[in-house]
Structure formats: structure tokens, C-alpha cells
TORKEKE-167169 format. One record per residue (C-alpha): y, z, x; residue in one letter. Coordinates in Angstrom, 1 decimal. Layout:
<nodes>
+--------+--------+--------+---------+
!     yy !     zz !     xx ! residuo !
+--------+--------+--------+---------+
!      Y !      Z !      X !       A !
...
+--------+--------+--------+---------+
</nodes>
This chain:
<nodes>
+--------+--------+--------+---------+
!     yy !     zz !     xx ! residuo !
+--------+--------+--------+---------+
!  -11.9 !  -15.6 !  -21.5 !       M !
!  -10.1 !  -18.4 !  -19.7 !       S !
!  -11.3 !  -19.6 !  -16.4 !       S !
!  -10.1 !  -17.9 !  -13.3 !       L !
!   -7.4 !  -19.2 !  -11.1 !       S !
!   -8.2 !  -20.3 !   -7.5 !       A !
!   -6.8 !  -17.0 !   -6.4 !       Q !
!   -9.0 !  -15.1 !   -8.9 !       G !
!  -12.1 !  -16.9 !   -7.7 !       K !
!  -11.4 !  -16.1 !   -4.0 !       R !
!  -11.1 !  -12.4 !   -4.9 !       L !
!  -14.3 !  -12.3 !   -7.0 !       E !
!  -17.0 !  -10.0 !   -5.8 !       G !
!  -14.7 !   -8.1 !   -3.4 !       K !
!  -14.3 !   -4.4 !   -2.9 !       T !
!  -10.7 !   -3.3 !   -2.6 !       I !
!   -9.3 !    0.0 !   -1.6 !       V !
!   -5.8 !    1.0 !   -2.6 !       V !
!   -4.2 !    4.2 !   -1.4 !       T !
!   -1.4 !    6.0 !   -3.2 !       G !
!   -2.7 !    4.5 !   -6.4 !       A !
!   -1.8 !    7.2 !   -8.9 !       S !
!    1.7 !    5.8 !   -9.5 !       S !
!    4.3 !    3.3 !   -8.4 !       G !
!    3.4 !    0.4 !   -6.2 !       I !
!   -0.2 !    1.5 !   -5.6 !       G !
!   -0.9 !    1.8 !   -9.3 !       R !
!    0.6 !   -1.6 !  -10.0 !       S !
!   -1.4 !   -3.2 !   -7.1 !       V !
!   -4.7 !   -1.9 !   -8.5 !       A !
!   -3.8 !   -3.2 !  -12.0 !       Q !
!   -2.7 !   -6.6 !  -10.6 !       E !
!   -6.0 !   -7.1 !   -8.7 !       F !
!   -7.9 !   -6.2 !  -11.9 !       A !
!   -5.9 !   -8.7 !  -14.0 !       R !
!   -6.3 !  -11.5 !  -11.4 !       T !
!  -10.0 !  -11.2 !  -11.0 !       S !
!  -11.3 !   -9.4 !  -14.0 !       P !
!  -14.9 !  -10.6 !  -14.1 !       T !
!  -16.4 !   -9.2 !  -10.9 !       N !
!  -14.4 !   -6.7 !   -8.8 !       L !
!  -14.8 !   -3.3 !   -7.3 !       K !
!  -11.6 !   -1.1 !   -7.0 !       L !
!  -11.5 !    2.2 !   -5.1 !       V !
!   -8.2 !    3.9 !   -6.0 !       I !
!   -7.2 !    6.9 !   -4.0 !       T !
!   -4.5 !    9.5 !   -4.1 !       A !
!   -4.1 !   13.3 !   -4.1 !       R !
!   -3.9 !   13.5 !   -7.9 !       R !
!   -7.5 !   12.9 !   -9.2 !       I !
!   -6.6 !   13.4 !  -12.9 !       D !
!   -3.9 !   10.8 !  -12.7 !       T !
!   -6.3 !    8.4 !  -10.9 !       L !
!   -8.8 !    8.8 !  -13.7 !       K !
!   -6.1 !    7.9 !  -16.2 !       E !
!   -5.3 !    4.8 !  -14.1 !       V !
!   -9.0 !    3.8 !  -14.1 !       A !
!   -9.3 !    4.2 !  -17.8 !       A !
!   -6.2 !    2.1 !  -18.4 !       A !
!   -7.5 !   -0.7 !  -16.2 !       I !
!  -10.9 !   -0.7 !  -17.9 !       N !
!   -9.2 !   -0.7 !  -21.3 !       K !
!   -7.1 !   -3.7 !  -20.4 !       E !
!   -9.6 !   -5.9 !  -18.5 !       V !
!  -13.0 !   -4.7 !  -19.5 !       G !
!  -16.1 !   -3.7 !  -17.6 !       S !
!  -16.1 !   -6.6 !  -15.1 !       G !
!  -13.9 !   -4.4 !  -12.9 !       V !
!  -15.6 !   -1.3 !  -11.6 !       Q !
!  -12.9 !    1.3 !  -10.8 !       V !
!  -13.7 !    4.4 !   -8.7 !       L !
!  -11.1 !    7.1 !   -8.7 !       P !
!  -11.3 !    9.0 !   -5.3 !       F !
!   -9.3 !   12.0 !   -4.3 !       Q !
!   -7.9 !   11.5 !   -0.9 !       L !
!   -4.9 !   13.0 !    1.0 !       D !
!   -4.4 !   10.5 !    3.9 !       V !
!   -2.4 !   13.1 !    5.8 !       S !
!   -5.6 !   15.2 !    6.2 !       K !
!   -7.6 !   13.6 !    9.1 !       P !
!  -10.8 !   15.3 !    8.1 !       E !
!  -10.6 !   13.7 !    4.6 !       Q !
!  -10.0 !   10.3 !    6.1 !       V !
!  -12.8 !   10.6 !    8.6 !       K !
!  -15.4 !   11.3 !    5.9 !       S !
!  -13.9 !    8.8 !    3.4 !       F !
!  -16.2 !    5.9 !    3.8 !       V !
!  -19.5 !    7.9 !    4.0 !       R !
!  -18.5 !    9.8 !    0.9 !       N !
!  -18.1 !    6.6 !   -1.2 !       L !
!  -21.1 !    5.6 !   -3.3 !       P !
!  -23.1 !    3.0 !   -1.4 !       K !
!  -22.2 !    0.2 !   -3.7 !       E !
!  -18.5 !    0.7 !   -2.8 !       F !
!  -18.8 !    1.0 !    1.0 !       Q !
!  -18.7 !   -2.7 !    1.8 !       D !
!  -14.9 !   -2.9 !    1.7 !       I !
!  -13.2 !   -6.3 !    1.9 !       D !
!   -9.5 !   -5.4 !    1.4 !       V !
!   -7.6 !   -2.2 !    2.4 !       L !
!   -4.1 !   -1.7 !    1.0 !       V !
!   -2.4 !    1.0 !    3.0 !       N !
!    0.2 !    2.0 !    0.4 !       N !
!    0.3 !    5.8 !    0.5 !       A !
!    3.6 !    7.0 !    1.8 !       G !
!    6.6 !    9.2 !    1.1 !       L !
!   10.1 !   10.2 !    2.1 !       V !
!   11.5 !   13.8 !    2.1 !       K !
!   15.1 !   14.6 !    2.1 !       G !
!   18.3 !   12.9 !    3.3 !       V !
!   19.2 !   15.4 !    6.1 !       A !
!   20.7 !   14.1 !    9.4 !       Q !
!   20.0 !   15.4 !   12.9 !       A !
!   20.2 !   18.2 !   13.9 !       P !
!   19.5 !   19.6 !   10.4 !       D !
!   16.2 !   17.8 !    9.6 !       I !
!   13.5 !   20.1 !    8.4 !       D !
!   10.6 !   20.1 !   10.9 !       P !
!    8.1 !   20.3 !    8.0 !       E !
!    9.6 !   17.1 !    6.4 !       D !
!    9.3 !   15.4 !    9.8 !       I !
!    5.6 !   16.4 !   10.0 !       N !
!    4.6 !   15.4 !    6.5 !       V !
!    6.3 !   12.0 !    6.8 !       M !
!    4.6 !   11.1 !   10.1 !       F !
!    1.2 !   12.6 !    9.0 !       A !
!    1.2 !   10.5 !    5.8 !       T !
!    3.1 !    7.3 !    6.7 !       N !
!    1.9 !    6.8 !   10.2 !       V !
!   -1.1 !    8.9 !   11.3 !       T !
!   -2.7 !    8.7 !    7.8 !       G !
!   -2.3 !    4.9 !    7.8 !       L !
!   -3.7 !    4.5 !   11.3 !       I !
!   -6.6 !    6.9 !   10.7 !       N !
!   -7.7 !    5.1 !    7.5 !       L !
!   -7.4 !    1.7 !    9.2 !       T !
!   -9.7 !    3.0 !   11.9 !       Q !
!  -12.1 !    4.3 !    9.3 !       A !
!  -12.4 !    1.0 !    7.5 !       V !
!  -12.1 !   -1.4 !   10.4 !       L !
!  -15.7 !   -1.1 !   11.7 !       P !
!  -16.9 !   -2.4 !    8.2 !       I !
!  -14.6 !   -5.4 !    8.6 !       F !
!  -15.8 !   -6.0 !   12.2 !       K !
!  -19.4 !   -5.8 !   11.2 !       G !
!  -19.2 !   -8.6 !    8.7 !       K !
!  -21.0 !  -11.7 !   10.0 !       Q !
!  -22.0 !   -9.6 !   13.1 !       G !
!  -21.0 !  -10.0 !   16.8 !       G !
!  -17.9 !   -9.1 !   18.7 !       K !
!  -16.0 !  -12.2 !   17.5 !       D !
!  -17.2 !  -12.0 !   13.9 !       G !
!  -15.7 !  -10.0 !   11.1 !       G !
!  -13.5 !  -10.6 !    8.1 !       R !
!  -11.4 !   -8.6 !    5.7 !       G !
!   -7.7 !   -7.9 !    4.9 !       D !
!   -5.6 !   -5.0 !    6.1 !       I !
!   -2.4 !   -5.0 !    4.0 !       I !
!    0.2 !   -2.4 !    5.1 !       N !
!    3.1 !   -1.6 !    2.8 !       I !
!    6.1 !   -1.2 !    5.1 !       G !
!    9.8 !   -1.1 !    4.2 !       S !
!   13.1 !   -2.6 !    5.0 !       I !
!   13.6 !    0.8 !    6.6 !       A !
!   11.2 !   -0.2 !    9.3 !       G !
!   13.5 !   -3.0 !   10.3 !       R !
!   16.9 !   -1.2 !   10.3 !       E !
!   17.9 !    2.4 !   10.3 !       G !
!   20.4 !    4.1 !    8.0 !       Y !
!   22.1 !    7.5 !    7.8 !       P !
!   20.0 !   10.2 !    6.2 !       G !
!   16.8 !    8.2 !    6.7 !       G !
!   16.2 !    8.4 !   10.4 !       S !
!   12.7 !   10.0 !   10.2 !       I !
!   11.5 !    7.7 !    7.3 !       Y !
!   12.9 !    4.7 !    9.1 !       C !
!   11.1 !    5.8 !   12.3 !       A !
!    7.8 !    6.1 !   10.5 !       T !
!    8.1 !    2.6 !    8.9 !       K !
!    9.1 !    1.1 !   12.3 !       A !
!    5.9 !    2.7 !   13.7 !       A !
!    3.9 !    1.0 !   10.9 !       V !
!    5.5 !   -2.3 !   11.7 !       R !
!    4.7 !   -2.1 !   15.4 !       T !
!    1.2 !   -0.9 !   14.8 !       F !
!    0.6 !   -3.8 !   12.4 !       T !
!    1.9 !   -6.4 !   14.9 !       D !
!   -0.3 !   -4.9 !   17.7 !       S !
!   -3.3 !   -4.8 !   15.5 !       L !
!   -2.9 !   -8.4 !   14.5 !       R !
!   -2.9 !   -9.4 !   18.2 !       R !
!   -6.0 !   -7.2 !   18.9 !       E !
!   -7.9 !   -8.9 !   16.1 !       L !
!   -7.0 !  -12.4 !   16.9 !       I !
!  -10.6 !  -13.5 !   17.7 !       A !
!  -11.8 !  -12.4 !   14.3 !       T !
!  -11.2 !  -13.5 !   10.7 !       R !
!   -9.6 !  -10.2 !    9.9 !       I !
!   -6.1 !  -10.7 !    8.5 !       R !
!   -3.4 !   -8.1 !    9.2 !       V !
!   -0.5 !   -8.3 !    6.7 !       I !
!    2.7 !   -6.4 !    6.3 !       E !
!    4.8 !   -6.4 !    3.1 !       I !
!    8.3 !   -4.8 !    3.4 !       D !
!   10.0 !   -4.0 !    0.1 !       P !
!   13.7 !   -3.4 !   -0.3 !       G !
!   14.8 !   -1.2 !   -3.2 !       Q !
!   12.1 !   -0.5 !   -5.7 !       V !
!   12.3 !    2.0 !   -8.6 !       E !
!    9.4 !    4.4 !   -8.4 !       T !
!    8.8 !    8.1 !   -8.1 !       E !
!    9.8 !    7.6 !   -4.4 !       F !
!   13.4 !    8.8 !   -4.9 !       S !
!   12.4 !   11.8 !   -7.1 !       V !
!   10.1 !   13.0 !   -4.2 !       V !
!   12.9 !   12.4 !   -1.7 !       R !
!   15.3 !   14.6 !   -3.7 !       F !
!   12.8 !   17.3 !   -4.2 !       G !
!   12.2 !   16.6 !   -7.9 !       G !
!   15.9 !   16.2 !   -8.8 !       D !
!   15.8 !   13.3 !  -11.3 !       K !
!   19.5 !   13.1 !  -11.7 !       A !
!   20.0 !   12.4 !   -8.0 !       K !
!   17.1 !    9.9 !   -8.1 !       A !
!   18.6 !    8.1 !  -11.0 !       D !
!   22.0 !    7.8 !   -9.3 !       A !
!   20.3 !    5.7 !   -6.5 !       V !
!   19.7 !    2.9 !   -9.1 !       Y !
!   23.0 !    3.1 !  -11.0 !       K !
!   24.7 !   -0.2 !  -11.3 !       G !
!   21.8 !   -2.2 !   -9.8 !       V !
!   18.5 !   -3.8 !  -11.0 !       E !
!   15.9 !   -2.7 !   -8.4 !       P !
!   12.5 !   -4.3 !   -7.9 !       L !
!    9.7 !   -3.0 !  -10.0 !       T !
!    6.3 !   -1.9 !   -8.6 !       P !
!    4.8 !   -4.9 !  -10.4 !       D !
!    7.1 !   -7.2 !   -8.3 !       D !
!    5.5 !   -5.9 !   -5.1 !       I !
!    2.0 !   -5.9 !   -6.6 !       A !
!    2.2 !   -9.6 !   -7.3 !       E !
!    3.0 !  -10.3 !   -3.6 !       V !
!    0.2 !   -8.0 !   -2.4 !       V !
!   -2.4 !   -9.8 !   -4.5 !       V !
!   -1.0 !  -13.2 !   -3.5 !       F !
!   -1.5 !  -12.4 !    0.2 !       T !
!   -5.1 !  -11.3 !   -0.4 !       A !
!   -5.8 !  -14.3 !   -2.6 !       G !
!   -5.0 !  -17.0 !    0.0 !       R !
!   -7.7 !  -19.1 !    1.7 !       R !
!   -9.2 !  -17.1 !    4.6 !       E !
!   -7.4 !  -19.2 !    7.2 !       N !
!   -4.0 !  -18.4 !    5.7 !       V !
!   -2.3 !  -15.2 !    6.9 !       V !
!    0.9 !  -14.2 !    5.2 !       I !
!    1.7 !  -12.0 !    8.1 !       A !
!    5.2 !  -10.7 !    7.3 !       D !
!    7.1 !  -10.5 !    4.0 !       T !
!   10.5 !   -9.0 !    3.2 !       L !
!   11.3 !   -8.6 !   -0.5 !       I !
!   14.8 !   -7.8 !   -1.9 !       F !
!   16.2 !   -7.5 !   -5.4 !       P !
!   19.0 !   -9.9 !   -5.9 !       N !
!   21.8 !   -7.4 !   -5.4 !       H !
!   20.5 !   -6.4 !   -1.9 !       Q !
!   20.9 !   -8.1 !    1.5 !       A !
!   20.1 !   -5.3 !    3.9 !       A !
!   19.1 !   -1.6 !    3.8 !       A !
!   22.7 !   -0.6 !    3.2 !       T !
!   24.2 !   -3.8 !    1.9 !       V !
!   24.1 !   -3.7 !   -1.9 !       M !
!   26.4 !   -4.9 !   -4.7 !       H !
!   26.7 !   -2.4 !   -7.5 !       R !
!   28.2 !   -3.2 !  -10.9 !       K !
!   31.0 !   -0.8 !  -11.8 !       S !
+--------+--------+--------+---------+
</nodes>
């Protein structure tokens, strides 16, 4: 095997948690970490679908070998009781977490006020906002305990936001509100942790082709496919490469805020579609 890149060496020996890892961006993030540092890495991949997570783990091990230990872990971040017990339910060798990638998130529907389904509101906030905050709070004591003392600590919190957190658009008011909450939480947390070596990072994708739109349209694949007609959206791998890049910098380098568009997009609602 060829020698590791500087980035791969910096990631060696780390334990990384990726939420929403059964598909889309989360799955690609887990794969990219494994490819970048394949000789000594621990990956905890979480999602609601444990069977799919096991398939992801098997695919990673088949590709990179046994140097990456992959632990599939069933977790619904919208359930506070599951998040609260998450760390203590991990095998001891996976509990010393170094990187948390808060990727789990969803969007439901395109309704506009006053016709937005209250249940859609609840599930989006419970997953995208409360779940992300609860998991961050569950893992942060581990980060703060590294090196000891109030001003010690190290680790990476990488939150997957969205262009939707920067600008609202019709039919996306609740999703946009959840991602704006993530953005403000991330900014506040970075300020709160300024005396530590804990890095707080946000990555905001523009249009990415994943199961995201299928979920939004309640499983209607034709409607989901129409979203990407005439354009070339980003892929989950495009975002994964940026996530791993931010985690693989020298400890003193914080890629605090990143906005990523495909070439045809200039804002949430500004796109050029080929006829």
C-alpha cells in the first residue's frame, strides 16, 4: 500500500462518528474517511436503518481492508432517550470519539403556511435541530476531557448545514428555519469553545442529488427526479471530500464555514437549467 498523505496521517488512530450514514452524504463521508486513512481508523456509523448500515460497513471493509474498524450503530437522533444513552452503549474501544459529523437530517413536504402539517414541523425540528444539539451535548464532554482541565480539550464537531440556512425560499420555510438554527448554534458553540482546541465547523451544500428529495416528496420518485432535470447537481462524494478535508487539517486550522454549489447554481433559487 502506498504511503499515507499528510491528511491521512493526521486522521490515523482517530475515532469518527457519522450520523445519517446509511445513504447519501453520510454514507459517502464514512467511505471517504476510510479511503483517506485506511490503516488505523475507527468509524461509528449511525442511522435508523441498521441493516443498511451493516451493508455500508461490509462495503467499506471490502474496499479498504481490516485497518478500518467499522461499527454500525442504530440511532434515531430525533429520539432524545436514544441520544442520551448513545455514548455509554458504545463498546469501550469506540467511546474515545475524536470527530463528530452531524449529518442526519431531512425535509418533509413543500407546503406553505398556513397549510404546513404540524407533524412535518415536529419531525424536521426534532431531527435537524434538537437531535443535532443533543448529540453534540452527548459527545462534547469527551472532547472537553481530552488533555484535562477547563481550557483543555480537542476534537472536531462538523455540522452539515445547507444553503437553506442562509436564505429562505417558498415551500421550504420550516426546513430553512431548522438549518438557520443549526447555523446559529454552530456559530455560538464556536465562540463558547474558543479557549479549547475543539474545532467547530459548518459545511453548507447547495443542490446535491441524494434520497433527500424522495423523502421530501413522500417517496414520489418522479417528482424527486424533476428537481434535477436539466442540471448537474453535486454528488454526496463531492461533499464528503470537503468534510474529510476539514477534519484532516492541522489542529490549528479551522475551516469554519464552507458553502458549496454545483456550477449551475448561484443561490438557493438561482439556477440555470438546460432546456
